[in-house]
N, CA, C, O and the ligand as a Tripos MOL2 file, in Angstrom:
@<TRIPOS>MOLECULE
protein
  301   299    76     0     0
PROTEIN
NO_CHARGES

@<TRIPOS>ATOM
      1 N           7.9190    1.0720   -8.6550 N.3       1 MET1
      2 CA          6.9140    1.5250   -9.6240 C.3       1 MET1
      3 C           5.5540    0.8960   -9.2880 C.2       1 MET1
      4 O           5.4530   -0.3180   -9.1050 O.2       1 MET1
      5 N           4.5490    1.7020   -9.2130 N.am      2 PRO2
      6 CA          3.2590    1.1590   -8.7710 C.3       2 PRO2
      7 C           2.5420    0.3730   -9.8590 C.2       2 PRO2
      8 O           2.5690    0.7280  -11.0370 O.2       2 PRO2
      9 N           1.9120   -0.6880   -9.4320 N.am      3 ILE3
     10 CA          1.0450   -1.4590  -10.3260 C.3       3 ILE3
     11 C          -0.3860   -1.2420   -9.8610 C.2       3 ILE3
     12 O          -0.7090   -1.4860   -8.6990 O.2       3 ILE3
     13 N          -1.2360   -0.7890  -10.7560 N.am      4 TYR4
     14 CA         -2.6200   -0.5260  -10.4250 C.3       4 TYR4
     15 C          -3.5330   -1.5200  -11.1240 C.2       4 TYR4
     16 O          -3.2420   -2.0190  -12.2120 O.2       4 TYR4
     17 N          -4.6400   -1.7860  -10.4610 N.am      5 GLU5
     18 CA         -5.6670   -2.6210  -11.0770 C.3       5 GLU5
     19 C          -6.7680   -1.7210  -11.5970 C.2       5 GLU5
     20 O          -7.1980   -0.7900  -10.9170 O.2       5 GLU5
     21 N          -7.2120   -2.0010  -12.7910 N.am      6 TYR6
     22 CA         -8.2970   -1.2390  -13.3930 C.3       6 TYR6
     23 C          -9.3910   -2.1840  -13.8470 C.2       6 TYR6
     24 O          -9.1430   -3.3330  -14.2120 O.2       6 TYR6
     25 N         -10.6030   -1.6680  -13.8110 N.am      7 ALA7
     26 CA        -11.7360   -2.3870  -14.3960 C.3       7 ALA7
     27 C         -12.3410   -1.4840  -15.4560 C.2       7 ALA7
     28 O         -12.6650   -0.3260  -15.1910 O.2       7 ALA7
     29 N         -12.4880   -2.0240  -16.6540 N.am      8 CYS8
     30 CA        -12.9950   -1.2260  -17.7630 C.3       8 CYS8
     31 C         -14.5010   -1.0320  -17.6210 C.2       8 CYS8
     32 O         -15.2490   -1.9940  -17.4490 O.2       8 CYS8
     33 N         -14.9320    0.2230  -17.6960 N.am      9 GLN9
     34 CA        -16.3630    0.4970  -17.6090 C.3       9 GLN9
     35 C         -17.0720    0.1460  -18.9110 C.2       9 GLN9
     36 O         -18.2920   -0.0150  -18.9340 O.2       9 GLN9
     37 N         -16.3340    0.0310  -19.9590 N.am     10 SER10
     38 CA        -16.9480   -0.2000  -21.2630 C.3      10 SER10
     39 C         -17.2060   -1.6770  -21.5190 C.2      10 SER10
     40 O         -18.3090   -2.0550  -21.9140 O.2      10 SER10
     41 N         -16.1880   -2.5240  -21.2970 N.am     11 CYS11
     42 CA        -16.3440   -3.9440  -21.6210 C.3      11 CYS11
     43 C         -16.2520   -4.8360  -20.3880 C.2      11 CYS11
     44 O         -16.4660   -6.0450  -20.4830 O.2      11 CYS11
     45 N         -15.9330   -4.2500  -19.2230 N.am     12 GLY12
     46 CA        -15.8810   -5.0400  -17.9950 C.3      12 GLY12
     47 C         -14.5770   -5.7800  -17.7910 C.2      12 GLY12
     48 O         -14.4430   -6.5410  -16.8330 O.2      12 GLY12
     49 N         -13.6170   -5.5700  -18.6710 N.am     13 ASN13
     50 CA        -12.3380   -6.2420  -18.5390 C.3      13 ASN13
     51 C         -11.5820   -5.7150  -17.3190 C.2      13 ASN13
     52 O         -11.5130   -4.5040  -17.1090 O.2      13 ASN13
     53 N         -11.0150   -6.6210  -16.5140 N.am     14 ALA14
     54 CA        -10.2030   -6.2250  -15.3640 C.3      14 ALA14
     55 C          -8.7530   -6.5720  -15.6720 C.2      14 ALA14
     56 O          -8.4510   -7.6570  -16.1690 O.2      14 ALA14
     57 N          -7.8570   -5.6270  -15.3680 N.am     15 PHE15
     58 CA         -6.4610   -5.8600  -15.7200 C.3      15 PHE15
     59 C          -5.5670   -5.0600  -14.7880 C.2      15 PHE15
     60 O          -6.0120   -4.1170  -14.1330 O.2      15 PHE15
     61 N          -4.2940   -5.4530  -14.7390 N.am     16 GLU16
     62 CA         -3.3030   -4.7190  -13.9700 C.3      16 GLU16
     63 C          -2.4260   -3.9370  -14.9310 C.2      16 GLU16
     64 O          -2.1450   -4.3770  -16.0460 O.2      16 GLU16
     65 N          -1.9990   -2.7620  -14.4730 N.am     17 LEU17
     66 CA         -1.1850   -1.9170  -15.3280 C.3      17 LEU17
     67 C          -0.0520   -1.3220  -14.5060 C.2      17 LEU17
     68 O          -0.2690   -0.7490  -13.4380 O.2      17 LEU17
     69 N           1.1620   -1.4720  -15.0270 N.am     18 LEU18
     70 CA          2.3120   -0.8420  -14.4010 C.3      18 LEU18
     71 C           2.3720    0.5980  -14.9210 C.2      18 LEU18
     72 O           2.6230    0.8260  -16.1040 O.2      18 LEU18
     73 N           2.1430    1.5580  -14.0370 N.am     19 VAL19
     74 CA          1.9150    2.9330  -14.4670 C.3      19 VAL19
     75 C           3.1810    3.7540  -14.3290 C.2      19 VAL19
     76 O           3.7010    3.9310  -13.2280 O.2      19 VAL19
     77 N           3.6660    4.2450  -15.4320 N.am     20 ARG20
     78 CA          4.7370    5.2320  -15.4490 C.3      20 ARG20
     79 C           4.1430    6.5790  -15.8420 C.2      20 ARG20
     80 O           2.9810    6.6710  -16.2380 O.2      20 ARG20
     81 N           4.9520    7.6080  -15.7270 N.am     21 SER21
     82 CA          4.4200    8.9390  -16.0000 C.3      21 SER21
     83 C           3.9890    9.0860  -17.4560 C.2      21 SER21
     84 O           3.1280    9.9050  -17.7760 O.2      21 SER21
     85 N           4.5840    8.3000  -18.3210 N.am     22 ASP22
     86 CA          4.2350    8.4070  -19.7400 C.3      22 ASP22
     87 C           3.3110    7.2830  -20.2000 C.2      22 ASP22
     88 O           3.0710    7.1060  -21.3950 O.2      22 ASP22
     89 N           2.7920    6.5200  -19.2190 N.am     23 THR23
     90 CA          1.9130    5.4130  -19.5930 C.3      23 THR23
     91 C           0.5390    5.9350  -20.0030 C.2      23 THR23
     92 O          -0.0760    6.7310  -19.2950 O.2      23 THR23
     93 N           0.0810    5.4780  -21.1420 N.am     24 ARG24
     94 CA         -1.2760    5.7820  -21.5710 C.3      24 ARG24
     95 C          -2.1970    4.7230  -20.9840 C.2      24 ARG24
     96 O          -2.0840    3.5380  -21.2990 O.2      24 ARG24
     97 N          -3.1100    5.1690  -20.1270 N.am     25 ILE25
     98 CA         -3.9640    4.2290  -19.4090 C.3      25 ILE25
     99 C          -5.2280    3.9690  -20.2190 C.2      25 ILE25
    100 O          -6.0890    4.8360  -20.3730 O.2      25 ILE25
    101 N          -5.3070    2.7600  -20.7230 N.am     26 GLU26
    102 CA         -6.5020    2.3830  -21.4800 C.3      26 GLU26
    103 C          -6.7050    0.8810  -21.3700 C.2      26 GLU26
    104 O          -5.7970    0.1330  -21.0080 O.2      26 GLU26
    105 N          -7.9130    0.4680  -21.6920 N.am     27 CYS27
    106 CA         -8.2430   -0.9560  -21.6450 C.3      27 CYS27
    107 C          -7.4980   -1.6880  -22.7610 C.2      27 CYS27
    108 O          -7.5770   -1.2870  -23.9230 O.2      27 CYS27
    109 N          -6.7690   -2.7670  -22.4160 N.am     28 PRO28
    110 CA         -6.0500   -3.5060  -23.4620 C.3      28 PRO28
    111 C          -6.9880   -4.2600  -24.3980 C.2      28 PRO28
    112 O          -6.5840   -4.7080  -25.4720 O.2      28 PRO28
    113 N          -8.2340   -4.3920  -23.9830 N.am     29 SER29
    114 CA         -9.1820   -5.1500  -24.8080 C.3      29 SER29
    115 C          -9.9110   -4.2580  -25.8040 C.2      29 SER29
    116 O          -9.9640   -4.5590  -26.9970 O.2      29 SER29
    117 N         -10.4810   -3.1420  -25.3010 N.am     30 CYS30
    118 CA        -11.2880   -2.3100  -26.1980 C.3      30 CYS30
    119 C         -10.7060   -0.9020  -26.3500 C.2      30 CYS30
    120 O         -11.2480   -0.0800  -27.0890 O.2      30 CYS30
    121 N          -9.5870   -0.6230  -25.6410 N.am     31 HIS31
    122 CA         -8.8860    0.6570  -25.7280 C.3      31 HIS31
    123 C          -9.7100    1.8390  -25.2330 C.2      31 HIS31
    124 O          -9.4670    2.9830  -25.6160 O.2      31 HIS31
    125 N         -10.6760    1.5520  -24.3890 N.am     32 SER32
    126 CA        -11.4290    2.6240  -23.7490 C.3      32 SER32
    127 C         -10.6000    3.2120  -22.6170 C.2      32 SER32
    128 O          -9.8220    2.5060  -21.9760 O.2      32 SER32
    129 N         -10.7710    4.5070  -22.3770 N.am     33 SER33
    130 CA        -10.1030    5.1350  -21.2340 C.3      33 SER33
    131 C         -11.0750    5.3500  -20.0790 C.2      33 SER33
    132 O         -10.7450    6.0190  -19.1000 O.2      33 SER33
    133 N         -12.2610    4.7880  -20.1930 N.am     34 GLN34
    134 CA        -13.2480    4.8740  -19.1110 C.3      34 GLN34
    135 C         -13.0040    3.7180  -18.1430 C.2      34 GLN34
    136 O         -13.5850    2.6420  -18.2860 O.2      34 GLN34
    137 N         -12.1400    3.9550  -17.1600 N.am     35 LEU35
    138 CA        -11.6900    2.8790  -16.2890 C.3      35 LEU35
    139 C         -11.9740    3.1990  -14.8330 C.2      35 LEU35
    140 O         -11.8940    4.3520  -14.4090 O.2      35 LEU35
    141 N         -12.3060    2.1720  -14.0810 N.am     36 ASP36
    142 CA        -12.3930    2.2980  -12.6340 C.3      36 ASP36
    143 C         -11.0740    1.8440  -12.0410 C.2      36 ASP36
    144 O         -10.6240    0.7260  -12.2930 O.2      36 ASP36
    145 N         -10.4530    2.7120  -11.2510 N.am     37 LYS37
    146 CA         -9.1790    2.3480  -10.6370 C.3      37 LYS37
    147 C          -9.4440    1.5750   -9.3530 C.2      37 LYS37
    148 O         -10.2030    2.0190   -8.4920 O.2      37 LYS37
    149 N          -8.8120    0.4170   -9.2360 N.am     38 GLN38
    150 CA         -8.9610   -0.3980   -8.0420 C.3      38 GLN38
    151 C          -7.7530   -0.1690   -7.1350 C.2      38 GLN38
    152 O          -6.7420    0.4030   -7.5430 O.2      38 GLN38
    153 N          -7.8880   -0.6310   -5.9010 N.am     39 LEU39
    154 CA         -6.7400   -0.5690   -5.0020 C.3      39 LEU39
    155 C          -5.6710   -1.5300   -5.4870 C.2      39 LEU39
    156 O          -5.9730   -2.6690   -5.8430 O.2      39 LEU39
    157 N          -4.4330   -1.0840   -5.5040 N.am     40 SER40
    158 CA         -3.3590   -1.9550   -5.9600 C.3      40 SER40
    159 C          -3.0040   -2.9620   -4.8800 C.2      40 SER40
    160 O          -3.3050   -2.7730   -3.7020 O.2      40 SER40
    161 N          -2.3600   -4.0290   -5.3080 N.am     41 VAL41
    162 CA         -1.9490   -5.0640   -4.3670 C.3      41 VAL41
    163 C          -0.9480   -4.4950   -3.3660 C.2      41 VAL41
    164 O          -1.0030   -4.8050   -2.1760 O.2      41 VAL41
    165 N          -0.0290   -3.6540   -3.8620 N.am     42 PHE42
    166 CA          0.9940   -3.0930   -2.9880 C.3      42 PHE42
    167 C           0.3850   -2.1740   -1.9440 C.2      42 PHE42
    168 O           0.7340   -2.2550   -0.7670 O.2      42 PHE42
    169 N          -0.5160   -1.3080   -2.3600 N.am     43 ALA43
    170 CA         -1.1130   -0.3550   -1.4330 C.3      43 ALA43
    171 C          -1.8930   -1.0710   -0.3440 C.2      43 ALA43
    172 O          -1.8780   -0.6480    0.8120 O.2      43 ALA43
    173 N          -2.5770   -2.1540   -0.7040 N.am     44 THR44
    174 CA         -3.3360   -2.9070    0.2810 C.3      44 THR44
    175 C          -2.4050   -3.5210    1.3210 C.2      44 THR44
    176 O          -2.7020   -3.5000    2.5160 O.2      44 THR44
    177 N          -1.2830   -4.0670    0.8690 N.am     45 ALA45
    178 CA         -0.3550   -4.6990    1.7960 C.3      45 ALA45
    179 C           0.2820   -3.6640    2.7190 C.2      45 ALA45
    180 O           0.4870   -3.9290    3.9030 O.2      45 ALA45
    181 N           0.5940   -2.4900    2.1810 N.am     46 GLU46
    182 CA          1.2370   -1.4670    3.0060 C.3      46 GLU46
    183 C           0.2860   -0.9410    4.0830 C.2      46 GLU46
    184 O           0.6970   -0.7570    5.2280 O.2      46 GLU46
    185 N          -0.9670   -0.7000    3.7330 N.am     47 SER47
    186 CA         -1.9020   -0.1800    4.7160 C.3      47 SER47
    187 C          -2.2000   -1.2220    5.7880 C.2      47 SER47
    188 O          -2.4980   -0.8730    6.9300 O.2      47 SER47
    189 N          -2.1200   -2.4960    5.4240 N.am     48 ALA48
    190 CA         -2.3540   -3.5430    6.4120 C.3      48 ALA48
    191 C          -1.2350   -3.5550    7.4510 C.2      48 ALA48
    192 O          -1.5020   -3.6850    8.6450 O.2      48 ALA48
    193 N           0.0150   -3.4210    7.0070 N.am     49 SER49
    194 CA          1.1280   -3.4400    7.9550 C.3      49 SER49
    195 C           1.1690   -2.1560    8.7720 C.2      49 SER49
    196 O           1.6830   -2.1550    9.8910 O.2      49 SER49
    197 N           0.6370   -1.0600    8.2300 N.am     50 ALA50
    198 CA          0.6460    0.2060    8.9610 C.3      50 ALA50
    199 C          -0.3170    0.1770   10.1320 C.2      50 ALA50
    200 O          -0.2190    0.9980   11.0440 O.2      50 ALA50
    201 N          -1.2460   -0.7650   10.1100 N.am     51 ARG51
    202 CA         -2.1970   -0.8580   11.2190 C.3      51 ARG51
    203 C          -1.6510   -1.6670   12.3880 C.2      51 ARG51
    204 O          -2.3440   -1.8330   13.3920 O.2      51 ARG51
    205 N          -0.4350   -2.1700   12.2820 N.am     52 GLN52
    206 CA          0.1590   -2.9010   13.3900 C.3      52 GLN52
    207 C           0.3770   -1.9540   14.5770 C.2      52 GLN52
    208 O           0.5830   -0.7580   14.3740 O.2      52 GLN52
    209 N           0.3350   -2.4740   15.8190 N.am     53 PRO53
    210 CA          0.5560   -1.6170   16.9860 C.3      53 PRO53
    211 C           1.9320   -0.9680   16.9410 C.2      53 PRO53
    212 O           2.8990   -1.5740   16.4790 O.2      53 PRO53
    213 N           2.0140    0.2600   17.4210 N.am     54 ALA54
    214 CA          3.2930    0.9520   17.4390 C.3      54 ALA54
    215 C           4.2550    0.2260   18.3690 C.2      54 ALA54
    216 O           3.8420   -0.2940   19.4050 O.2      54 ALA54
    217 N           5.5540    0.1850   18.0010 N.am     55 PRO55
    218 CA          6.5260   -0.5770   18.8050 C.3      55 PRO55
    219 C           6.6560   -0.0690   20.2260 C.2      55 PRO55
    220 O           6.9250   -0.8620   21.1290 O.2      55 PRO55
    221 N           6.4730    1.2520   20.4660 N.am     56 PHE56
    222 CA          6.6740    1.7820   21.8100 C.3      56 PHE56
    223 C           5.5130    1.4840   22.7530 C.2      56 PHE56
    224 O           5.5240    1.9100   23.9080 O.2      56 PHE56
    225 N           4.5080    0.7510   22.2640 N.am     57 ALA57
    226 CA          3.4070    0.3620   23.1370 C.3      57 ALA57
    227 C           3.7940   -0.8090   24.0240 C.2      57 ALA57
    228 O           3.0710   -1.1390   24.9650 O.2      57 ALA57
    229 N           4.9330   -1.4460   23.7350 N.am     58 SER58
    230 CA          5.3560   -2.5670   24.5520 C.3      58 SER58
    231 C           5.9640   -2.0470   25.8520 C.2      58 SER58
    232 O           6.4190   -0.9040   25.9020 O.2      58 SER58
    233 N           5.9810   -2.8740   26.9120 N.am     59 PRO59
    234 CA          6.5120   -2.4120   28.2040 C.3      59 PRO59
    235 C           7.9640   -1.9800   28.0940 C.2      59 PRO59
    236 O           8.7380   -2.5740   27.3440 O.2      59 PRO59
    237 N           8.3300   -0.9510   28.8370 N.am     60 CYS60
    238 CA          9.7130   -0.5000   28.8070 C.3      60 CYS60
    239 C          10.6180   -1.5730   29.3870 C.2      60 CYS60
    240 O          10.2080   -2.3550   30.2440 O.2      60 CYS60
    241 N          11.8480   -1.5980   28.9100 N.am     61 GLY61
    242 CA         12.7540   -2.6700   29.2750 C.3      61 GLY61
    243 C          13.0310   -3.5430   28.0720 C.2      61 GLY61
    244 O          13.9930   -4.3110   28.0560 O.2      61 GLY61
    245 N          12.1740   -3.4210   27.0520 N.am     62 SER62
    246 CA         12.3970   -4.1750   25.8270 C.3      62 SER62
    247 C          12.9060   -3.2700   24.7150 C.2      62 SER62
    248 O          13.0460   -3.7110   23.5740 O.2      62 SER62
    249 N          13.1850   -1.9970   25.0380 N.am     63 CYS63
    250 CA         13.5600   -1.0660   23.9880 C.3      63 CYS63
    251 C          15.0600   -1.0760   23.7340 C.2      63 CYS63
    252 O          15.5110   -0.4830   22.7540 O.2      63 CYS63
    253 N          15.8370   -1.7200   24.5710 N.am     64 GLY64
    254 CA         17.2630   -1.8370   24.3290 C.3      64 GLY64
    255 C          18.0600   -0.6260   24.7520 C.2      64 GLY64
    256 O          19.2170   -0.4910   24.3540 O.2      64 GLY64
    257 N          17.4730    0.2790   25.5610 N.am     65 ASN65
    258 CA         18.2150    1.4450   26.0380 C.3      65 ASN65
    259 C          19.3730    0.9880   26.9220 C.2      65 ASN65
    260 O          19.1620    0.1990   27.8430 O.2      65 ASN65
    261 N          20.6090    1.4720   26.6590 N.am     66 PRO66
    262 CA         21.7960    0.9810   27.3940 C.3      66 PRO66
    263 C          21.7660    1.3900   28.8740 C.2      66 PRO66
    264 O          22.4790    0.7860   29.6750 O.2      66 PRO66
    265 N          20.9620    2.4000   29.2670 N.am     67 ASP67
    266 CA         20.8900    2.8070   30.6700 C.3      67 ASP67
    267 C          19.9720    1.9170   31.4950 C.2      67 ASP67
    268 O          19.8470    2.1020   32.7050 O.2      67 ASP67
    269 N          19.3300    0.9510   30.8420 N.am     68 GLY68
    270 CA         18.5330   -0.0100   31.5820 C.3      68 GLY68
    271 C          17.0440    0.2560   31.4550 C.2      68 GLY68
    272 O          16.6300    1.2620   30.8780 O.2      68 GLY68
    273 N          16.2380   -0.6560   32.0020 N.am     69 PRO69
    274 CA         14.7910   -0.5380   31.9020 C.3      69 PRO69
    275 C          14.2740    0.7640   32.4980 C.2      69 PRO69
    276 O          14.6670    1.1210   33.6090 O.2      69 PRO69
    277 N          13.4280    1.4640   31.8120 N.am     70 GLY70
    278 CA         12.8310    2.7030   32.3150 C.3      70 GLY70
    279 C          13.6160    3.9450   31.9390 C.2      70 GLY70
    280 O          13.1030    5.0540   32.0950 O.2      70 GLY70
    281 N          14.8290    3.8050   31.4550 N.am     71 ALA71
    282 CA         15.6690    4.9580   31.1850 C.3      71 ALA71
    283 C          15.1630    5.7790   29.9970 C.2      71 ALA71
    284 O          15.5280    6.9440   29.8430 O.2      71 ALA71
    285 N          14.3500    5.1870   29.1850 N.am     72 CYS72
    286 CA         13.8830    5.8930   28.0010 C.3      72 CYS72
    287 C          12.6390    6.7260   28.2970 C.2      72 CYS72
    288 O          12.1480    7.4140   27.4020 O.2      72 CYS72
    289 N          12.1170    6.6890   29.5100 N.am     73 GLN73
    290 CA         10.9530    7.4670   29.9260 C.3      73 GLN73
    291 C           9.6690    7.0650   29.2430 C.2      73 GLN73
    292 O           8.6930    7.8130   29.2850 O.2      73 GLN73
    293 N           9.6400    5.9200   28.6230 N.am     74 LEU74
    294 CA          8.4270    5.5090   27.9130 C.3      74 LEU74
    295 C           7.6280    4.4850   28.7080 C.2      74 LEU74
    296 O           6.7980    3.7800   28.1340 O.2      74 LEU74
    297 N           7.8520    4.3890   29.9800 N.am     75 GLN75
    298 CA          7.1280    3.3960   30.7620 C.3      75 GLN75
    299 C           5.7380    3.8600   31.1190 C.2      75 GLN75
    300 O           4.9950    3.1340   31.7800 O.2      75 GLN75
    301 ZN        -12.5350   -2.4450  -22.2190 Zn       76 ZN76
@<TRIPOS>BOND
     1     1     2 1
     2     2     3 1
     3     3     4 2
     4     3     5 am
     5     5     6 1
     6     6     7 1
     7     7     8 2
     8     7     9 am
     9     9    10 1
    10    10    11 1
    11    11    12 2
    12    11    13 am
    13    13    14 1
    14    14    15 1
    15    15    16 2
    16    15    17 am
    17    17    18 1
    18    18    19 1
    19    19    20 2
    20    19    21 am
    21    21    22 1
    22    22    23 1
    23    23    24 2
    24    23    25 am
    25    25    26 1
    26    26    27 1
    27    27    28 2
    28    27    29 am
    29    29    30 1
    30    30    31 1
    31    31    32 2
    32    31    33 am
    33    33    34 1
    34    34    35 1
    35    35    36 2
    36    35    37 am
    37    37    38 1
    38    38    39 1
    39    39    40 2
    40    39    41 am
    41    41    42 1
    42    42    43 1
    43    43    44 2
    44    43    45 am
    45    45    46 1
    46    46    47 1
    47    47    48 2
    48    47    49 am
    49    49    50 1
    50    50    51 1
    51    51    52 2
    52    51    53 am
    53    53    54 1
    54    54    55 1
    55    55    56 2
    56    55    57 am
    57    57    58 1
    58    58    59 1
    59    59    60 2
    60    59    61 am
    61    61    62 1
    62    62    63 1
    63    63    64 2
    64    63    65 am
    65    65    66 1
    66    66    67 1
    67    67    68 2
    68    67    69 am
    69    69    70 1
    70    70    71 1
    71    71    72 2
    72    71    73 am
    73    73    74 1
    74    74    75 1
    75    75    76 2
    76    75    77 am
    77    77    78 1
    78    78    79 1
    79    79    80 2
    80    79    81 am
    81    81    82 1
    82    82    83 1
    83    83    84 2
    84    83    85 am
    85    85    86 1
    86    86    87 1
    87    87    88 2
    88    87    89 am
    89    89    90 1
    90    90    91 1
    91    91    92 2
    92    91    93 am
    93    93    94 1
    94    94    95 1
    95    95    96 2
    96    95    97 am
    97    97    98 1
    98    98    99 1
    99    99   100 2
   100    99   101 am
   101   101   102 1
   102   102   103 1
   103   103   104 2
   104   103   105 am
   105   105   106 1
   106   106   107 1
   107   107   108 2
   108   107   109 am
   109   109   110 1
   110   110   111 1
   111   111   112 2
   112   111   113 am
   113   113   114 1
   114   114   115 1
   115   115   116 2
   116   115   117 am
   117   117   118 1
   118   118   119 1
   119   119   120 2
   120   119   121 am
   121   121   122 1
   122   122   123 1
   123   123   124 2
   124   123   125 am
   125   125   126 1
   126   126   127 1
   127   127   128 2
   128   127   129 am
   129   129   130 1
   130   130   131 1
   131   131   132 2
   132   131   133 am
   133   133   134 1
   134   134   135 1
   135   135   136 2
   136   135   137 am
   137   137   138 1
   138   138   139 1
   139   139   140 2
   140   139   141 am
   141   141   142 1
   142   142   143 1
   143   143   144 2
   144   143   145 am
   145   145   146 1
   146   146   147 1
   147   147   148 2
   148   147   149 am
   149   149   150 1
   150   150   151 1
   151   151   152 2
   152   151   153 am
   153   153   154 1
   154   154   155 1
   155   155   156 2
   156   155   157 am
   157   157   158 1
   158   158   159 1
   159   159   160 2
   160   159   161 am
   161   161   162 1
   162   162   163 1
   163   163   164 2
   164   163   165 am
   165   165   166 1
   166   166   167 1
   167   167   168 2
   168   167   169 am
   169   169   170 1
   170   170   171 1
   171   171   172 2
   172   171   173 am
   173   173   174 1
   174   174   175 1
   175   175   176 2
   176   175   177 am
   177   177   178 1
   178   178   179 1
   179   179   180 2
   180   179   181 am
   181   181   182 1
   182   182   183 1
   183   183   184 2
   184   183   185 am
   185   185   186 1
   186   186   187 1
   187   187   188 2
   188   187   189 am
   189   189   190 1
   190   190   191 1
   191   191   192 2
   192   191   193 am
   193   193   194 1
   194   194   195 1
   195   195   196 2
   196   195   197 am
   197   197   198 1
   198   198   199 1
   199   199   200 2
   200   199   201 am
   201   201   202 1
   202   202   203 1
   203   203   204 2
   204   203   205 am
   205   205   206 1
   206   206   207 1
   207   207   208 2
   208   207   209 am
   209   209   210 1
   210   210   211 1
   211   211   212 2
   212   211   213 am
   213   213   214 1
   214   214   215 1
   215   215   216 2
   216   215   217 am
   217   217   218 1
   218   218   219 1
   219   219   220 2
   220   219   221 am
   221   221   222 1
   222   222   223 1
   223   223   224 2
   224   223   225 am
   225   225   226 1
   226   226   227 1
   227   227   228 2
   228   227   229 am
   229   229   230 1
   230   230   231 1
   231   231   232 2
   232   231   233 am
   233   233   234 1
   234   234   235 1
   235   235   236 2
   236   235   237 am
   237   237   238 1
   238   238   239 1
   239   239   240 2
   240   239   241 am
   241   241   242 1
   242   242   243 1
   243   243   244 2
   244   243   245 am
   245   245   246 1
   246   246   247 1
   247   247   248 2
   248   247   249 am
   249   249   250 1
   250   250   251 1
   251   251   252 2
   252   251   253 am
   253   253   254 1
   254   254   255 1
   255   255   256 2
   256   255   257 am
   257   257   258 1
   258   258   259 1
   259   259   260 2
   260   259   261 am
   261   261   262 1
   262   262   263 1
   263   263   264 2
   264   263   265 am
   265   265   266 1
   266   266   267 1
   267   267   268 2
   268   267   269 am
   269   269   270 1
   270   270   271 1
   271   271   272 2
   272   271   273 am
   273   273   274 1
   274   274   275 1
   275   275   276 2
   276   275   277 am
   277   277   278 1
   278   278   279 1
   279   279   280 2
   280   279   281 am
   281   281   282 1
   282   282   283 1
   283   283   284 2
   284   283   285 am
   285   285   286 1
   286   286   287 1
   287   287   288 2
   288   287   289 am
   289   289   290 1
   290   290   291 1
   291   291   292 2
   292   291   293 am
   293   293   294 1
   294   294   295 1
   295   295   296 2
   296   295   297 am
   297   297   298 1
   298   298   299 1
   299   299   300 2
@<TRIPOS>SUBSTRUCTURE
     1 MET1         2 RESIDUE 1 A MET
     2 PRO2         6 RESIDUE 1 A PRO
     3 ILE3        10 RESIDUE 1 A ILE
     4 TYR4        14 RESIDUE 1 A TYR
     5 GLU5        18 RESIDUE 1 A GLU
     6 TYR6        22 RESIDUE 1 A TYR
     7 ALA7        26 RESIDUE 1 A ALA
     8 CYS8        30 RESIDUE 1 A CYS
     9 GLN9        34 RESIDUE 1 A GLN
    10 SER10       38 RESIDUE 1 A SER
    11 CYS11       42 RESIDUE 1 A CYS
    12 GLY12       46 RESIDUE 1 A GLY
    13 ASN13       50 RESIDUE 1 A ASN
    14 ALA14       54 RESIDUE 1 A ALA
    15 PHE15       58 RESIDUE 1 A PHE
    16 GLU16       62 RESIDUE 1 A GLU
    17 LEU17       66 RESIDUE 1 A LEU
    18 LEU18       70 RESIDUE 1 A LEU
    19 VAL19       74 RESIDUE 1 A VAL
    20 ARG20       78 RESIDUE 1 A ARG
    21 SER21       82 RESIDUE 1 A SER
    22 ASP22       86 RESIDUE 1 A ASP
    23 THR23       90 RESIDUE 1 A THR
    24 ARG24       94 RESIDUE 1 A ARG
    25 ILE25       98 RESIDUE 1 A ILE
    26 GLU26      102 RESIDUE 1 A GLU
    27 CYS27      106 RESIDUE 1 A CYS
    28 PRO28      110 RESIDUE 1 A PRO
    29 SER29      114 RESIDUE 1 A SER
    30 CYS30      118 RESIDUE 1 A CYS
    31 HIS31      122 RESIDUE 1 A HIS
    32 SER32      126 RESIDUE 1 A SER
    33 SER33      130 RESIDUE 1 A SER
    34 GLN34      134 RESIDUE 1 A GLN
    35 LEU35      138 RESIDUE 1 A LEU
    36 ASP36      142 RESIDUE 1 A ASP
    37 LYS37      146 RESIDUE 1 A LYS
    38 GLN38      150 RESIDUE 1 A GLN
    39 LEU39      154 RESIDUE 1 A LEU
    40 SER40      158 RESIDUE 1 A SER
    41 VAL41      162 RESIDUE 1 A VAL
    42 PHE42      166 RESIDUE 1 A PHE
    43 ALA43      170 RESIDUE 1 A ALA
    44 THR44      174 RESIDUE 1 A THR
    45 ALA45      178 RESIDUE 1 A ALA
    46 GLU46      182 RESIDUE 1 A GLU
    47 SER47      186 RESIDUE 1 A SER
    48 ALA48      190 RESIDUE 1 A ALA
    49 SER49      194 RESIDUE 1 A SER
    50 ALA50      198 RESIDUE 1 A ALA
    51 ARG51      202 RESIDUE 1 A ARG
    52 GLN52      206 RESIDUE 1 A GLN
    53 PRO53      210 RESIDUE 1 A PRO
    54 ALA54      214 RESIDUE 1 A ALA
    55 PRO55      218 RESIDUE 1 A PRO
    56 PHE56      222 RESIDUE 1 A PHE
    57 ALA57      226 RESIDUE 1 A ALA
    58 SER58      230 RESIDUE 1 A SER
    59 PRO59      234 RESIDUE 1 A PRO
    60 CYS60      238 RESIDUE 1 A CYS
    61 GLY61      242 RESIDUE 1 A GLY
    62 SER62      246 RESIDUE 1 A SER
    63 CYS63      250 RESIDUE 1 A CYS
    64 GLY64      254 RESIDUE 1 A GLY
    65 ASN65      258 RESIDUE 1 A ASN
    66 PRO66      262 RESIDUE 1 A PRO
    67 ASP67      266 RESIDUE 1 A ASP
    68 GLY68      270 RESIDUE 1 A GLY
    69 PRO69      274 RESIDUE 1 A PRO
    70 GLY70      278 RESIDUE 1 A GLY
    71 ALA71      282 RESIDUE 1 A ALA
    72 CYS72      286 RESIDUE 1 A CYS
    73 GLN73      290 RESIDUE 1 A GLN
    74 LEU74      294 RESIDUE 1 A LEU
    75 GLN75      298 RESIDUE 1 A GLN
    76 ZN76       301 GROUP 0 **** ****
């Protein structure tokens, strides 16, 4: 379940909210629905790991193909 960070445009309160389909999104302080959605902690971590180099960029021979180095044609 995603947790989103919001910043209230009305009172400036920043808060995290666990959002379900039936969640009413409003500021817990002033109950305004004028909110700026921030990047969630989870989404930031996932996009960071997605930028890692692809595994097949490593030299062939480390892929574990049982036919031996080069057999996977990725050299
Ligand atoms: Zn507010």
